[in-house]
Backbone bond lengths (Angstrom), bond angles and torsions (degrees), N, CA, C in turn:
res aa  C-N    CA-C-N  psi(-1)  N-CA   C-N-CA  omega(-1)  CA-C   N-CA-C  phi
1 X - - - 1.485 - - 1.498 108.15 -
2 X 1.315 118.67 127.03 1.484 121.90 174.27 1.530 109.14 -66.88
3 X 1.297 116.25 150.50 1.447 123.62 -172.62 1.525 110.73 -114.09
4 X 1.342 115.38 145.77 1.483 121.79 177.66 1.515 109.21 -109.74
5 X 1.326 114.51 130.99 1.465 120.15 -176.34 1.553 108.98 -128.24
6 X 1.314 116.86 90.04 1.481 119.58 174.81 1.521 113.44 -56.98
7 X 1.306 117.18 134.12 1.441 121.60 -178.84 1.563 110.17 -99.28
8 X 1.336 115.49 116.75 1.459 118.83 -177.61 1.482 113.16 -72.43
9 X 1.351 118.72 -5.02 1.473 119.81 175.82 1.539 110.96 -56.23
10 X 1.326 114.82 -32.11 1.484 119.45 -176.78 1.515 112.73 -92.41
11 X 1.318 117.88 -0.04 1.460 121.31 -179.44 1.513 110.78 -82.08
12 X 1.345 115.55 172.77 1.464 121.66 175.13 1.531 108.55 -71.95
13 X 1.312 117.13 113.78 1.431 121.51 -175.30 1.571 112.97 -62.29
14 X 1.294 115.28 -22.45 1.456 118.87 -179.31 1.531 111.74 -81.86
15 X 1.337 115.81 -5.95 1.447 118.22 -177.23 1.538 109.93 -145.71
16 X 1.327 115.53 54.29 1.466 122.12 -177.73 1.535 109.16 -61.69
17 X 1.312 117.25 -38.09 1.459 121.29 179.64 1.495 112.29 -55.36
18 X 1.313 115.93 -43.04 1.474 120.04 -179.85 1.529 110.31 -67.74
19 X 1.350 118.11 -37.64 1.442 121.16 178.50 1.507 112.07 -62.13
20 X 1.343 116.23 -38.99 1.451 121.68 178.93 1.505 109.03 -69.25
21 X 1.339 118.93 -42.23 1.460 122.20 179.63 1.506 110.53 -62.46
22 X 1.335 118.06 -43.33 1.474 120.64 179.68 1.511 110.37 -59.87
23 X 1.351 115.87 -45.95 1.456 119.15 -179.31 1.533 112.69 -60.36
24 X 1.327 114.98 -46.39 1.473 118.22 -179.13 1.506 112.64 -66.57
25 X 1.314 116.76 -43.43 1.489 120.76 -177.66 1.525 111.07 -65.83
26 X 1.357 116.25 -32.20 1.465 119.21 -175.33 1.532 112.88 -85.83
27 X 1.355 116.77 -3.67 1.452 118.81 173.53 1.505 115.14 103.99
28 X 1.329 119.17 15.84 1.461 121.96 175.24 1.493 109.30 -63.19
29 X 1.349 116.62 158.93 1.472 121.63 -178.14 1.504 113.67 -101.94
30 X 1.319 116.94 -28.49 1.463 122.32 -172.44 1.524 107.31 -146.76
31 X 1.358 115.61 149.48 1.442 120.17 169.07 1.537 109.87 -103.03
32 X 1.305 117.09 122.46 1.484 121.92 -175.85 1.536 108.66 -100.13
33 X 1.326 116.18 128.72 1.457 122.93 -177.20 1.536 108.30 -122.80
34 X 1.309 117.43 115.33 1.481 122.41 176.52 1.495 109.78 -88.84
35 X 1.371 115.51 127.79 1.472 121.94 179.02 1.528 105.64 -113.07
36 X 1.317 116.09 119.76 1.493 123.63 -179.09 1.489 109.45 -123.01
37 X 1.338 115.01 138.28 1.473 119.77 -173.99 1.538 115.07 -105.80
38 X 1.332 116.79 0.91 1.460 118.66 179.81 1.530 112.53 80.00
39 X 1.338 118.37 1.41 1.453 122.84 -178.92 1.535 111.36 -121.90
40 X 1.321 114.89 -56.85 1.484 118.54 176.39 1.536 110.91 -63.46
41 X 1.321 113.17 -38.85 1.476 121.10 174.36 1.526 107.27 -132.62
42 X 1.335 117.48 160.62 1.490 120.19 -174.49 1.520 113.72 -64.39
43 X 1.323 117.10 -33.82 1.440 118.94 -173.38 1.539 113.37 -76.57
44 X 1.334 113.60 161.54 1.466 122.57 176.34 1.498 107.78 -131.33
45 X 1.322 117.09 118.32 1.461 117.99 -172.46 1.511 112.99 -122.86
46 X 1.353 117.79 -116.93 1.436 122.36 -164.52 1.531 113.51 -96.64
47 X 1.331 115.28 167.84 1.412 121.77 173.06 1.487 113.36 -119.23
48 X 1.333 119.84 -179.05 1.475 121.48 -176.60 1.516 112.55 -62.61
49 X 1.352 118.05 -23.75 1.451 118.57 -178.25 1.556 111.12 -63.62
50 X 1.335 116.82 -32.96 1.456 121.21 178.80 1.538 109.13 -65.85
51 X 1.325 116.34 -43.63 1.455 119.49 179.44 1.527 110.58 -60.17
52 X 1.331 117.07 -42.64 1.440 120.05 177.04 1.544 111.45 -60.87
53 X 1.300 116.43 -40.24 1.472 120.05 179.92 1.496 110.20 -67.05
54 X 1.297 118.77 -41.42 1.480 122.16 178.74 1.522 111.56 -63.71
55 X 1.306 115.75 -39.91 1.476 119.62 179.77 1.529 111.08 -62.18
56 X 1.322 117.69 -29.68 1.435 120.62 177.62 1.522 112.88 -73.44
57 X 1.317 117.36 -19.56 1.475 121.39 -172.17 1.557 112.70 -107.49
58 X 1.310 119.02 -4.95 1.455 118.24 -176.38 1.527 110.62 -144.69
59 X 1.316 114.66 152.94 1.474 120.62 174.03 1.520 110.71 -97.85
60 X 1.359 117.47 -2.38 1.466 120.97 179.00 1.531 111.12 -75.14
61 X 1.312 117.34 149.53 1.457 119.49 172.80 1.540 111.70 -60.85
62 X 1.323 115.27 143.01 1.454 120.51 179.00 1.550 108.36 -106.62
63 X 1.316 114.11 120.30 1.482 122.96 -174.63 1.542 106.76 -104.37
64 X 1.348 114.58 111.48 1.483 119.64 -177.17 1.524 108.48 -101.73
65 X 1.313 115.87 123.84 1.489 122.32 177.15 1.529 106.27 -106.61
66 X 1.331 115.06 110.61 1.434 121.84 -179.17 1.532 110.61 -88.47
67 X 1.309 117.13 104.53 1.448 125.08 173.37 1.513 107.60 -99.86
68 X 1.320 114.69 72.47 1.492 121.93 -170.14 1.539 109.75 -139.18
69 X 1.321 112.56 156.30 1.464 118.79 -179.26 1.537 112.22 -75.96
70 X 1.319 118.79 -26.18 1.460 121.35 -172.77 1.545 112.72 -125.40
71 X 1.299 116.72 64.90 1.486 118.32 -174.90 1.534 112.77 -59.93
72 X 1.331 118.48 -30.45 1.461 120.55 -177.61 1.535 109.41 -65.01
73 X 1.313 118.44 -30.33 1.461 122.73 -179.25 1.573 109.65 -82.24
74 X 1.324 115.28 -41.49 1.448 119.52 -170.77 1.545 113.10 -87.57
75 X 1.296 120.06 -29.52 1.444 120.68 -174.90 1.550 111.91 -58.93
76 X 1.319 120.05 -40.55 1.482 119.40 179.10 1.552 112.06 -60.63
77 X 1.295 118.30 -30.23 1.461 121.49 178.96 1.511 109.90 -66.70
78 X 1.306 116.77 -39.51 1.467 120.04 -177.30 1.543 110.64 -81.60
79 X 1.323 116.04 -26.84 1.479 119.20 170.19 1.520 110.18 -60.62
80 X 1.349 115.37 -49.06 1.456 119.83 -179.76 1.539 111.86 -65.69
81 X 1.353 115.21 -27.06 1.482 118.75 -177.80 1.567 111.75 -75.58
82 X 1.364 115.35 -13.02 1.434 117.41 175.63 1.520 114.46 110.46
83 X 1.301 119.04 10.19 1.490 121.09 177.01 1.519 109.70 -56.85
84 X 1.334 115.04 144.59 1.480 119.40 176.92 1.528 111.65 -100.60
85 X 1.315 115.43 -33.47 1.484 122.37 177.48 1.542 104.90 -125.70
86 X 1.346 115.82 140.32 1.455 120.78 172.89 1.522 108.54 -138.91
87 X 1.334 113.21 129.44 1.503 119.39 173.94 1.507 109.19 -117.76
88 X 1.351 113.57 143.43 1.468 120.00 178.01 1.530 106.56 -126.96
89 X 1.312 115.73 159.00 1.461 120.26 -174.39 1.500 111.61 -88.17
90 X 1.333 115.59 134.73 1.451 119.92 175.68 1.546 110.16 -60.92
91 X 1.334 118.05 -31.38 1.437 122.26 -179.11 1.500 113.29 -72.33
92 X 1.349 119.08 -15.80 1.433 122.65 -174.33 1.514 113.80 -107.44
93 X 1.312 118.73 -18.03 1.476 122.83 -173.43 1.527 110.18 -96.63
94 X 1.330 116.16 125.02 1.471 121.75 177.20 1.519 109.04 -79.32
95 X 1.337 116.44 -38.55 1.465 121.91 -178.27 1.552 107.58 -118.40
96 X 1.308 117.09 76.61 1.466 120.31 -168.79 1.531 113.67 -64.51
97 X 1.329 116.06 -44.53 1.489 119.28 -177.89 1.540 108.25 -62.76
98 X 1.288 118.79 -42.66 1.478 120.96 -179.89 1.524 110.37 -64.10
99 X 1.328 117.83 -44.57 1.427 122.78 -178.37 1.541 111.30 -62.82
100 X 1.333 116.36 -39.46 1.435 120.95 177.25 1.539 111.43 -67.81
101 X 1.338 116.54 -39.43 1.439 119.98 -178.01 1.531 111.42 -66.81
102 X 1.320 117.30 -32.42 1.469 120.62 176.31 1.522 110.03 -58.09
103 X 1.338 115.39 -43.04 1.473 120.06 -179.83 1.533 111.32 -69.90
104 X 1.330 117.42 -42.10 1.434 119.93 -177.07 1.544 110.93 -70.98
105 X 1.293 117.81 -32.28 1.470 121.08 179.68 1.525 112.26 -63.17
106 X 1.333 115.20 -22.59 1.467 119.87 178.33 1.502 112.95 -91.73
107 X 1.341 116.87 6.04 1.452 120.98 176.55 1.496 115.80 83.26
108 X 1.374 117.34 11.83 1.464 121.72 179.43 1.511 109.82 -91.46
109 X 1.338 115.33 161.61 1.471 119.37 168.13 1.517 108.70 -78.40
110 X 1.317 115.89 132.42 1.459 122.66 -174.65 1.521 108.80 -114.10
111 X 1.342 115.33 133.15 1.467 119.68 178.73 1.514 111.13 -134.65
112 X 1.328 113.56 160.24 1.490 121.17 172.61 1.509 108.52 -116.01
113 X 1.305 114.85 133.74 1.450 122.06 179.00 1.518 110.82 -101.71
114 X 1.319 115.80 143.75 1.459 122.76 178.59 1.520 109.64 -124.61
115 X 1.318 116.22 131.68 1.459 121.32 172.54 1.550 109.84 -69.08
116 X 1.309 118.02 162.71 1.490 119.88 -175.41 1.521 114.86 -54.95
117 X 1.285 118.83 -38.02 1.449 120.59 -177.22 1.493 114.94 -90.78
118 X 1.333 118.68 1.14 1.451 121.85 176.95 1.533 110.32 -86.73
119 X 1.319 116.64 123.75 1.448 119.40 -176.57 1.526 112.87 -73.67
120 X 1.331 116.35 152.82 1.450 119.81 -176.95 1.517 113.10 -69.98
121 X 1.339 118.09 -16.72 1.481 119.41 -178.26 1.555 109.79 -67.03
122 X 1.328 117.95 -14.71 1.463 120.09 175.81 1.539 111.97 -64.80
123 X 1.336 116.95 -14.13 1.433 123.02 178.61 1.541 113.49 -91.35
124 X 1.314 118.12 3.39 1.421 121.80 -169.23 1.524 112.50 -54.62
125 X 1.307 118.29 -40.71 1.472 120.79 -174.41 1.515 112.42 -99.76
126 X 1.327 119.64 9.36 1.440 122.38 -177.73 1.515 112.75 -128.90
127 X 1.336 117.49 -15.09 1.467 120.83 -171.75 1.532 113.08 -55.89
128 X 1.361 116.40 -39.09 1.453 119.66 -177.86 1.508 111.54 -67.71
129 X 1.291 120.19 -16.76 1.469 123.17 -179.85 1.500 113.02 -92.79
130 X 1.327 119.60 -5.12 1.449 121.26 -170.99 1.531 112.35 -100.13
131 X 1.360 112.88 145.16 1.435 119.48 169.75 1.519 112.60 -83.55
132 X 1.325 115.80 -28.79 1.459 119.97 178.70 1.509 110.62 -157.90
133 X 1.309 115.73 158.97 1.443 125.70 172.20 1.497 109.84 -117.52
134 X 1.314 116.91 125.78 1.474 121.72 178.61 1.508 107.91 -100.68
135 X 1.355 115.99 111.65 1.452 121.83 176.16 1.523 109.40 -94.96
136 X 1.332 116.19 119.09 1.464 119.60 174.38 1.534 107.95 -75.69
137 X 1.319 115.20 124.47 1.450 120.84 -179.59 1.529 112.28 -106.77
138 X 1.334 114.46 9.49 1.479 123.76 162.69 1.527 105.33 -139.86
139 X 1.315 117.52 167.76 1.463 119.53 174.02 1.515 109.40 -75.25
140 X 1.343 116.21 127.56 1.467 119.81 -171.81 1.530 112.53 -68.77
141 X 1.312 112.49 152.28 1.472 118.49 176.69 1.496 114.46 139.10
142 X 1.321 117.81 -27.72 1.480 119.48 179.35 1.525 108.24 -160.80
143 X 1.327 115.55 158.39 1.474 120.63 -177.06 1.516 111.28 -90.16
144 X 1.341 114.01 174.93 1.458 120.31 174.82 1.500 116.12 80.76
145 X 1.335 118.15 13.57 1.482 119.74 -179.33 1.522 111.40 -85.81
146 X 1.313 114.16 164.53 1.489 120.90 179.73 1.541 109.11 -85.65
147 X 1.309 113.63 137.07 1.479 122.71 176.91 1.529 109.64 -53.03
148 X 1.335 116.85 133.81 1.485 123.18 175.52 1.522 107.62 -84.35
149 X 1.339 115.42 113.26 1.457 120.92 -170.08 1.534 113.84 -62.70
150 X 1.329 116.93 -29.32 1.478 117.80 179.40 1.526 111.47 -67.35
151 X 1.337 117.17 -10.72 1.487 119.97 177.48 1.542 110.89 -63.51
152 X 1.320 118.34 -28.25 1.455 118.56 178.95 1.526 111.63 -55.68
153 X 1.326 116.24 -44.57 1.458 121.59 -178.59 1.554 109.23 -66.10
154 X 1.333 116.20 -40.82 1.454 120.95 -177.68 1.542 110.63 -64.00
155 X 1.307 116.18 -43.11 1.484 121.17 178.03 1.509 109.16 -62.10
156 X 1.315 117.52 -47.77 1.474 121.11 -179.75 1.522 112.17 -60.71
157 X 1.321 117.45 -40.65 1.457 119.18 179.91 1.526 110.43 -67.31
158 X 1.326 116.23 -39.99 1.499 118.77 179.18 1.525 109.51 -65.96
159 X 1.300 118.61 -40.76 1.469 121.95 179.32 1.523 109.97 -60.25
160 X 1.333 117.59 -44.59 1.442 121.73 179.73 1.544 110.80 -63.27
161 X 1.299 116.54 -39.16 1.483 121.10 179.00 1.508 110.13 -65.69
162 X 1.309 116.90 -47.53 1.465 120.31 179.11 1.512 111.33 -59.35
163 X 1.343 115.33 -45.93 1.458 119.75 -179.82 1.518 110.67 -63.70
164 X 1.323 117.08 -40.40 1.464 121.27 179.87 1.524 112.39 -65.47
165 X 1.319 117.25 -28.97 1.464 121.93 178.80 1.529 110.94 -87.65
166 X 1.344 116.97 -2.91 1.470 122.45 -178.63 1.532 112.50 58.51
167 X 1.337 113.43 42.67 1.471 120.56 179.15 1.530 110.02 -102.42
168 X 1.330 117.63 162.47 1.434 120.35 174.80 1.528 111.36 -111.42
169 X 1.311 116.87 24.87 1.449 124.15 -179.47 1.573 107.85 -61.90
170 X 1.332 115.24 131.74 1.443 120.82 178.52 1.525 110.61 -83.91
171 X 1.318 115.38 151.34 1.473 122.45 172.86 1.524 107.98 -110.21
172 X 1.310 114.38 118.10 1.454 121.78 177.46 1.548 106.49 -109.30
173 X 1.340 116.03 140.12 1.463 118.88 176.21 1.517 109.82 -124.22
174 X 1.338 115.36 148.85 1.462 119.68 -176.86 1.524 108.63 -143.15
175 X 1.348 115.07 117.68 1.428 121.26 175.64 1.513 115.16 128.09
176 X 1.322 117.26 116.76 1.440 121.65 176.78 1.520 115.44 71.47
177 X 1.322 117.39 19.96 1.454 121.57 178.25 1.539 109.82 -76.33
178 X 1.327 116.43 124.28 1.442 121.18 178.49 1.532 108.84 -139.62
179 X 1.320 115.41 168.63 1.469 117.86 -178.98 1.535 111.36 -61.02
180 X 1.334 117.17 -29.83 1.461 119.63 -175.42 1.523 114.18 -75.10
181 X 1.327 118.65 -17.10 1.457 118.40 -179.93 1.517 112.45 -115.14
182 X 1.287 119.70 2.36 1.468 120.80 -174.68 1.517 112.76 -69.52
183 X 1.333 118.02 -34.93 1.454 120.14 178.71 1.527 111.49 -60.03
184 X 1.313 115.16 -45.46 1.477 118.16 179.06 1.500 112.65 -67.81
185 X 1.314 115.02 -37.22 1.494 118.70 178.13 1.502 111.95 -64.98
186 X 1.340 117.69 -32.85 1.445 120.86 173.03 1.535 109.93 -64.18
187 X 1.284 116.79 -44.80 1.476 122.66 -179.39 1.534 109.21 -63.08
188 X 1.317 117.91 -34.41 1.487 122.37 178.36 1.533 109.94 -64.64
189 X 1.321 116.99 -31.69 1.450 120.54 -178.93 1.508 115.84 120.76
190 X 1.319 117.36 17.53 1.479 120.77 179.74 1.517 111.28 -72.36
191 X 1.325 114.38 139.06 1.458 121.41 178.22 1.541 112.97 -105.98
192 X 1.323 116.63 -36.53 1.474 121.02 -174.73 1.540 107.25 -128.75
193 X 1.329 114.85 125.76 1.459 122.24 -175.99 1.529 109.26 -108.87
194 X 1.305 117.02 114.74 1.452 122.24 173.42 1.522 107.77 -92.20
195 X 1.316 118.30 126.19 1.434 122.43 178.85 1.518 109.19 -137.05
196 X 1.338 115.24 131.07 1.441 119.82 -177.51 1.511 112.74 -120.03
197 X 1.305 117.31 -77.35 1.473 121.10 -176.06 1.556 110.78 -59.89
198 X 1.325 116.40 -38.71 1.468 118.47 -175.90 1.526 110.67 -65.87
199 X 1.306 117.96 -19.93 1.465 122.73 175.14 1.516 110.48 -93.18
200 X 1.318 116.78 -63.44 1.467 119.79 -167.77 1.513 115.54 -81.07
201 X 1.349 116.81 -10.30 1.468 119.41 174.17 1.522 111.17 -100.31
202 X 1.357 116.74 1.77 1.436 121.19 178.33 1.515 109.54 -80.03
203 X 1.344 117.03 164.27 1.437 121.40 178.38 1.531 111.25 -68.93
204 X 1.313 117.07 -25.29 1.457 121.86 -176.37 1.513 110.09 -138.66
205 X 1.332 118.11 82.70 1.492 120.18 -176.97 1.503 112.73 -56.91
206 X 1.307 119.06 -42.46 1.457 120.46 -178.84 1.548 110.16 -64.41
207 X 1.308 117.05 -40.59 1.463 121.82 179.20 1.529 109.76 -64.70
208 X 1.332 117.57 -38.94 1.446 120.45 179.57 1.517 112.41 -65.78
209 X 1.320 114.39 -41.07 1.485 119.77 176.61 1.511 109.19 -61.17
210 X 1.333 117.37 -46.21 1.469 120.03 178.76 1.525 111.97 -60.57
211 X 1.314 115.99 -39.51 1.492 119.49 -179.77 1.528 109.96 -67.07
212 X 1.342 116.31 -41.21 1.474 119.91 179.17 1.526 110.83 -65.47
213 X 1.311 116.46 -40.52 1.487 119.35 177.62 1.530 111.73 -63.91
214 X 1.304 116.48 -35.35 1.476 120.95 176.70 1.519 110.17 -63.57
215 X 1.289 116.47 -41.87 1.502 120.74 178.90 1.525 108.42 -61.98
216 X 1.292 117.93 -45.76 1.478 121.40 -178.31 1.508 109.77 -64.28
217 X 1.305 118.14 -38.31 1.492 121.79 178.90 1.530 111.33 -65.32
218 X 1.335 116.31 -42.79 1.454 120.28 177.47 1.496 112.05 -64.21
219 X 1.321 114.74 -38.37 1.470 118.85 178.03 1.500 112.82 -63.84
220 X 1.329 116.68 -37.05 1.458 119.88 177.11 1.523 110.30 -66.27
221 X 1.335 117.81 -40.67 1.436 120.43 -178.80 1.535 112.59 -64.74
222 X 1.327 117.39 -24.52 1.463 120.00 -178.38 1.538 110.73 -80.21
223 X 1.331 117.94 -17.50 1.461 121.18 -177.41 1.529 111.89 -69.03
């Protein structure tokens, strides 16, 4: 079953607790938290204290996406804060295998994130160690961007590679996910859908989550 991960980056920062409650009550599978340092990407967002606070309010897994220059320094802080999934960028890690192993040794799901222009062959020597790959389908740094259409081909190529290697690595995508493109993204091979603005900027966030979950359920039935 494909999973839905609402991104609280697009929620009302003054009421994150409500955003988490809406996601859980509406049937979301994961809470996605974007961490930006103002260097690797332009934005500056949350710290580990927020992850700790979210963990106290939800039973859902918390998926932390580190868009930072120094993942080796910051990932232990988010491990201690209670993250369940942590992804770091291939573009930011000097010692990628070591940084991934630190996360896995703590029993968390470990992922590598790729920016839109970063080719999937950069994962050649790390793919077998990963629980998931996070493909950015917009340029990271802020929400509300339009899906980059060439990402369809990138997702499909990665799915074929994973299948050919007989791995169970998940493909997560982040950026421009809407109800109108989810069917095709399922066909491409996406397993985890991160959606922010399309949920929290809608008139009915809970209804949008329910609609997205219905699309994912129908997609599973077609397989």
